[in-house]
C-alpha positions in Angstrom: -23.5 17.6 -8.7 -19.8 17.4 -7.5 -17.6 20.4 -7.6 -14.0 19.2 -7.7 -11.1 20.8 -6.0 -7.4 20.3 -6.3 -4.3 20.8 -4.3 -2.1 21.6 -7.2 -4.6 22.0 -10.2 -2.0 22.9 -12.8 -0.2 19.7 -12.4 -3.1 17.4 -11.4 -5.2 18.4 -14.5 -2.2 18.7 -16.9 -2.9 17.4 -20.4 -1.3 14.0 -21.2 1.2 15.4 -23.8 2.3 18.2 -21.4 2.6 15.8 -18.5 4.7 13.3 -20.6 7.0 16.0 -21.5 7.3 17.2 -18.0 8.0 13.6 -16.9 10.8 13.2 -19.5 12.4 16.5 -18.4 12.6 15.2 -14.9 13.9 11.8 -16.0 16.9 13.6 -17.6 17.5 15.8 -14.6 17.1 12.9 -12.0 19.4 10.6 -14.0 22.1 13.3 -14.2 21.6 14.1 -10.4 22.1 10.5 -9.6 25.3 10.3 -11.6 26.8 13.3 -9.9 25.6 12.7 -6.3 25.3 9.1 -5.5 28.3 6.8 -4.9 26.3 3.8 -5.9 25.0 5.3 -9.2 28.3 6.5 -10.2 29.7 3.1 -10.0 26.5 1.6 -11.4 26.5 3.6 -14.6 30.2 2.8 -15.1 29.8 -1.0 -14.4 26.8 -1.1 -16.9 28.5 0.9 -19.6 25.7 3.5 -19.4 26.3 7.2 -20.4 23.8 9.1 -18.2 23.3 11.7 -20.9 21.8 9.0 -23.1 18.9 8.6 -20.8 16.5 11.1 -22.1 13.0 9.5 -22.2 10.6 7.0 -20.7 11.8 4.3 -22.9 15.5 5.0 -22.2 14.7 4.8 -18.5 13.0 1.4 -18.8 16.3 0.1 -20.6 18.3 0.5 -17.5 18.9 -2.5 -15.1 16.4 -3.0 -12.3 17.5 -2.7 -8.7 15.9 -4.1 -5.6 15.9 -4.1 -1.8 18.7 -6.5 -1.9 20.7 -3.8 -3.8 20.0 -1.3 -1.1 21.2 -3.6 1.6 24.4 -4.6 -0.2 25.3 -0.8 -0.3 24.9 0.0 3.2 26.4 -1.0 6.6 27.3 -3.6 7.7 28.1 -4.7 4.1 29.8 -1.3 3.1 31.2 1.4 5.2 29.0 4.1 3.9 25.4 4.3 2.4 25.9 4.2 -1.4 22.4 5.4 -2.3 22.7 8.5 -0.1 22.7 11.4 -2.5 23.3 14.5 -0.4 26.0 15.5 2.2 25.2 14.4 5.7 24.7 17.9 6.8 21.8 18.2 4.3 20.0 15.0 5.7 16.9 16.1 7.7 15.8 12.7 8.9 16.8 9.0 8.6 14.4 6.3 8.2 14.3 2.5 8.1 12.0 -0.1 6.7 10.5 -2.8 9.1 13.3 -5.3 8.3 10.8 -8.2 8.1 12.6 -9.7 5.2 16.2 -9.0 6.5 18.4 -6.0 7.4 16.2 -2.9 7.4 16.8 -0.7 4.4 17.9 2.9 5.2 16.6 6.0 3.7 17.7 9.5 4.0 15.3 12.6 3.6 16.0 16.2 3.1 13.4 18.8 4.0 12.6 19.1 0.3 11.9 15.4 0.2 9.5 15.8 3.0 7.7 18.6 1.2 7.4 16.5 -2.0 6.1 13.5 0.1 3.6 15.7 1.8 2.5 17.1 -1.5 1.7 13.6 -2.7 -0.6 12.9 0.3 -2.1 16.4 0.3 -3.3 15.7 -3.4 -4.9 12.5 -2.3 -6.6 14.0 0.8 -8.0 16.9 -1.2 -9.2 14.5 -4.0 -10.9 12.5 -1.3 -12.9 15.5 -0.1 -10.7 16.7 2.8 -10.1 20.3 3.6 -10.2 23.0 6.3 -12.2 22.0 9.2 -11.5 18.4 9.0 -10.3 16.7 12.1 -8.4 13.5 11.3 -7.2 10.7 13.7 -4.1 9.2 12.5 -3.8 5.5 13.5 -0.4 4.7 12.2 3.1 4.6 13.6 5.0 8.0 14.2 8.3 6.2 14.4 10.8 5.2 11.6 7.9 4.8 9.1 7.3 8.0 7.1 3.5 7.5 6.6 2.1 9.2 9.7 4.4 12.1 9.6 3.9 12.7 5.9 0.2 12.7 6.4 0.6 15.2 9.2 2.6 17.5 7.2 0.0 17.2 4.3 -2.7 18.1 6.6 -0.9 21.2 7.7 -0.7 22.2 4.0 -4.5 21.9 3.4 -5.7 23.3 6.8 -6.7 19.9 8.4 -6.5 19.3 12.1 -4.6 16.1 13.1 -5.2 13.9 16.2 -1.8 12.0 16.2 -2.9 9.1 18.3 -0.6 6.6 16.4 -2.9 3.6 17.4 -6.5 2.8 16.9 -6.8 1.8 20.5 -7.7 5.2 21.7 -10.6 5.5 24.1 -13.9 6.2 22.5 -14.3 9.5 24.4 -12.0 10.9 21.7 -14.8 10.6 19.5 -17.2 12.6 21.8 -14.6 15.1 23.0 -12.9 16.1 19.5 -15.7 14.9 17.1 -13.2 13.8 14.4 -14.5 13.9 10.8 -12.2 11.1 9.6 -9.8 8.3 10.7 -6.8 6.8 9.0 -6.1 3.2 9.9 -6.2 -0.4 8.7 -9.3 -2.4 8.1 -9.0 -4.5 11.1 -8.3 -1.4 13.4 -11.4 0.4 12.1 -13.5 -2.8 12.6 -12.2 -3.1 16.2 -12.8 0.5 17.0 -16.4 0.4 15.6 -17.1 -2.7 17.9 -15.7 -1.0 21.0 -17.8 2.0 20.3 -20.9 -0.1 20.1 -20.0 -1.9 23.3 -20.0 1.6 25.0 -23.4 2.5 23.5 -22.0 4.5 20.6 -23.2 3.9 17.1 -20.3 4.5 14.6 -22.8 5.3 11.6 -24.2 8.2 13.8 -20.9 9.6 14.8 -19.0 12.7 13.4 -17.1 10.6 10.9 -17.6 11.6 7.3 -15.0 9.2 5.7 -12.5 6.8 6.4 -9.0 6.1 4.9 -7.3 2.7 4.8 -3.6 3.0 4.3 -0.6 0.8 4.3 -2.2 -2.5 3.2 -4.1 -4.1 0.4 -7.7 -5.4 1.1 -10.6 -6.8 -0.8 -13.7 -4.9 -1.8 -15.7 -7.1 0.5 -13.7 -5.8 3.5 -14.2 -2.2 2.3 -17.9 -2.7 2.0 -18.2 -4.2 5.5 -16.2 -1.3 7.0 -18.3 1.2 5.1 -21.5 -0.4 6.4 -20.2 -0.4 10.0 -19.5 3.2 9.9 -22.0 4.5 7.4 -19.5 6.3 5.2 -17.1 5.9 2.2 -13.8 4.1 2.9 -11.0 5.3 0.5 -7.6 3.8 -0.1 -4.1 5.1 -0.2 -0.8 3.3 -1.0 2.6 4.6 0.3 6.0 3.5 1.3 9.3 4.8 2.7 10.5 4.7 -1.0 8.0 7.4 -2.0 5.2 5.5 -3.7 2.4 7.7 -2.4 -0.9 7.1 -4.5 -4.5 7.6 -3.5 -8.0 7.1 -4.5 -10.2 10.0 -5.4 -13.8 10.3 -4.3 -14.9 8.3 -7.3 -13.1 5.2 -5.9 -12.1 3.5 -9.0 -8.4 3.2 -8.9 -5.5 5.0 -7.2 -4.0 8.1 -8.8 -0.2 8.1 -9.3 1.5 11.5 -9.0 3.4 11.0 -12.3 5.3 14.3 -12.1 7.0 13.1 -8.8 6.9 9.3 -9.1 7.5 7.3 -12.2 5.8 4.1 -11.9 5.9 1.3 -14.4 4.9 -2.5 -14.2 7.3 -5.2 -14.8 7.0 -9.1 -15.1 10.1 -10.7 -13.6 9.2 -14.0 -15.3 9.1 -12.4 -18.7 12.0 -10.1 -17.7 10.2 -7.2 -19.5 7.7 -4.5 -18.7 4.2 -5.2 -19.5 1.2 -3.3 -21.1 -1.4 -1.3 -19.3 -4.1 -3.7 -18.1 -1.5 -6.6 -17.3 -0.3 -7.5 -13.8 3.2 -7.2 -12.7 5.6 -5.6 -10.1 5.7 -1.9 -9.4 9.0 -0.5 -10.6 9.5 3.0 -9.1 11.8 5.8 -10.0 12.1 9.0 -8.0 11.4 12.2 -10.2 13.1 15.4 -9.1 12.0 18.8 -10.4 14.9 20.6 -12.1 17.2 22.0 -9.6 15.9 19.8 -6.7 17.9 17.6 -4.2 17.1 14.3 -2.9 18.4 12.3 0.1 17.9 8.8 -1.3 17.2 8.5 -5.0 15.9 5.3 -6.7 16.0 4.5 -10.5 14.1 1.4 -11.7 13.5 0.1 -8.2 11.5 -3.1 -7.8 9.1 -2.6 -4.9 8.0 -6.3 -4.9 4.4 -5.0 -4.8 2.1 -5.9 -7.7 -0.5 -3.9 -9.5 -2.2 -3.2 -12.8 -2.3 0.1 -14.7 -6.0 0.7 -15.1 -6.0 3.8 -17.4 -3.9 6.9 -18.3 -7.1 8.8 -19.5 -8.7 11.6 -17.6 -10.7 10.6 -14.5 -14.2 11.8 -13.8 -12.7 13.9 -11.1 -10.8 15.8 -13.8 -7.2 14.5 -12.8 -5.2 13.3 -15.7 -2.6 11.2 -13.7 -2.8 7.5 -14.4 -4.6 5.1 -12.1 -3.6 1.7 -10.8 -5.3 -1.2 -8.9 -4.9 -1.5 -5.2 -1.3 -2.9 -5.0 -0.7 -6.4 -3.3 2.6 -7.4 -1.6 4.3 -10.1 -3.5 5.7 -11.5 -0.2 2.1 -12.3 0.7 1.5 -14.3 -2.6 1.7 -18.2 -2.3 1.6 -20.9 -5.0 -0.3 -24.2 -4.9 -0.8 -26.3 -8.0 1.1 -23.8 -10.1 -1.5 -21.3 -9.1 -0.9 -18.1 -7.2 -3.1 -16.7 -4.4 -2.6 -13.6 -2.2 -3.6 -12.8 1.4 -6.3 -10.6 -0.2 -7.8 -13.7 -1.8 -8.2 -15.3 1.6 -9.7 -12.1 3.2 -12.2 -11.9 0.2 -13.4 -15.4 1.4 -13.6 -14.4 5.0 -15.5 -11.0 4.4 -18.4 -12.4 2.4 -21.2 -10.4 3.8 -23.2 -13.3 4.9 -20.2 -14.5 6.9 -20.0 -11.3 8.9 -23.2 -12.2 10.7 -21.0 -14.7 12.6 -17.3 -13.5 12.2 -15.3 -10.7 13.5 -13.1 -10.5 10.4 -10.0 -11.7 12.2 -8.5 -14.7 10.7 -5.1 -16.6 10.2 -4.2 -19.2 7.5 -1.5 -21.9 7.5 -0.1 -23.9 4.6 1.1 -27.5 5.3 2.5 -30.3 3.1 5.6 -31.8 1.6 5.1 -30.9 -2.0 2.8 -29.4 -4.6 0.8 -32.7 -4.8 -0.2 -32.7 -1.1 -1.1 -29.4 0.3 -3.4 -28.3 3.2 -4.7 -24.8 3.7 -6.1 -24.4 7.1 -8.0 -21.2 7.7 -8.8 -20.2 11.3 -11.6 -17.6 11.8 -12.6 -15.8 14.9 -16.4 -16.0 15.7 -18.5 -13.7 17.7 -19.9 -16.8 19.3 -18.5 -20.2 18.3 -21.7 -22.0 19.3 -24.0 -20.1 17.0 -21.5 -19.9 14.0 -23.2 -21.3 10.9 -20.2 -23.2 9.5 -21.8 -24.6 6.5 -22.7 -21.1 5.2 -19.3 -19.7 6.0 -17.4 -22.6 4.3 -19.7 -22.6 1.2 -19.2 -18.7 0.8 -15.5 -18.8 1.4 -15.0 -21.6 -1.1 -17.3 -20.0 -3.6 -15.1 -16.8 -3.5 -11.7 -18.4 -3.1 -12.1 -20.7 -6.2 -14.1 -18.2 -8.4 -10.9 -16.9 -10.2 -8.6 -19.7 -9.3 -9.5 -22.6 -11.5 -6.1 -24.3 -10.8 -6.9 -24.3 -7.0 -10.3 -25.6 -7.6 -9.1 -28.5 -9.8 -6.5 -29.4 -7.2 -9.2 -29.4 -4.4 -11.5 -31.7 -6.6 -8.6 -34.1 -7.3 -7.5 -34.2 -3.7 -4.2 -32.4 -4.1 -5.4 -29.5 -1.9 -7.3 -29.9 1.3 -9.1 -27.0 2.9 -9.5 -27.1 6.7 -11.6 -24.6 8.6 -11.0 -23.8 12.2 -13.3 -21.8 14.3 -12.3 -20.0 17.5 -13.7 -17.5 20.1 -12.7 -13.8 20.5 -8.9 -13.6 21.3 -8.0 -17.3 20.6 -6.1 -17.0 17.3 -2.3 -17.7 17.4 -1.6 -14.2 16.1 -2.7 -12.6 19.4 0.2 -14.3 21.1 2.8 -12.8 18.9 4.2 -9.4 19.3 4.5 -6.9 16.5 2.6 -6.9 13.2 0.9 -10.3 12.7 1.5 -12.5 9.6 -2.0 -13.5 8.3 -0.7 -16.4 6.2 2.2 -18.7 7.2 3.7 -21.2 4.9 4.8 -24.3 6.9 5.4 -26.5 4.0 
């Protein structure tokens, strides 16, 4: 029988009515704080004829205009002289952070020490819900640079008595496993697969190591990939979702959705095509609002911010773990969603096809995909997959499994394929032969060359 533990039990198990009251109290304070401390919001409220004192509830908040990454870029250098969304004086800024800038000028964010403590609490709640505690030794395979993720997890670990091995990359020598006997690793699906295979090459069996659980952070992934990594390592694989903007959510040990820390992060789901928020159970973009405890300060504050990540609110009912905060599906990046024959598909849909269990007898899991064609009536999707041994790769099995998975919930794509408007090409390469290995930085798994 499980015995549940909590990082902040009073908040994490708060009854729904009390939690909603707390959220609305913080909405009122946060909106007032924004109006008084942010150059951008002072002008924003005025330009939109909004009286901050009128914003008192969840519904009032959702009536406000939605801002985006474009809004942030248009209110910082080089477009403006100062950073309009900075909401404390410079002397109160503890650290400065930037996003990757893959979609344009990096967005700038400013964190006070109080921001760091709130960020760390979000991750600490996730870690405890996943079974972490004193005595755990965790290898962090995430950047300690301008990204906040690794540093936030390190602070969270301090708060709950964990030991951190701050390697930053998953290319650490397997001797780390023997020397320090870590109980967990935080990294991407592909990093964890690579590490397991390097260990096996050196005569170490990952499933017999000291690892008790793995955490995948910073990317969406299909359940097939989770199952494969879990099989390789012989332990549970849990998921977290976070960003510089502050969207730290995590699965508990029941692994049936990511808990949202509702008292610190207001998360709703918006359909940009309908231009309206959607009901629980319907898919849309995550719209984030920073929530501040009364009296708190914040370096960069966001109201109704479109993250451009998509998700579904699964439930707001109490979880089997006892937590009452709502749960969402694993978010997907809209930038990794593509349209063919008026039907969307995401990078995760491709990975679902690659990671079919029978395929993994032949594949490493590494892949890349390219879209070609001049219009919607003539599209080619080429999927290149890395094989353990190209000569013994059963291509018929792989292609049958891939297409069965890819078309299962994509009737529009299947129809386009049958009618000849979508062509699927499969390419098989040996280890290290994918194009992405020649490109520096984070690889793009799908490239649209139409």
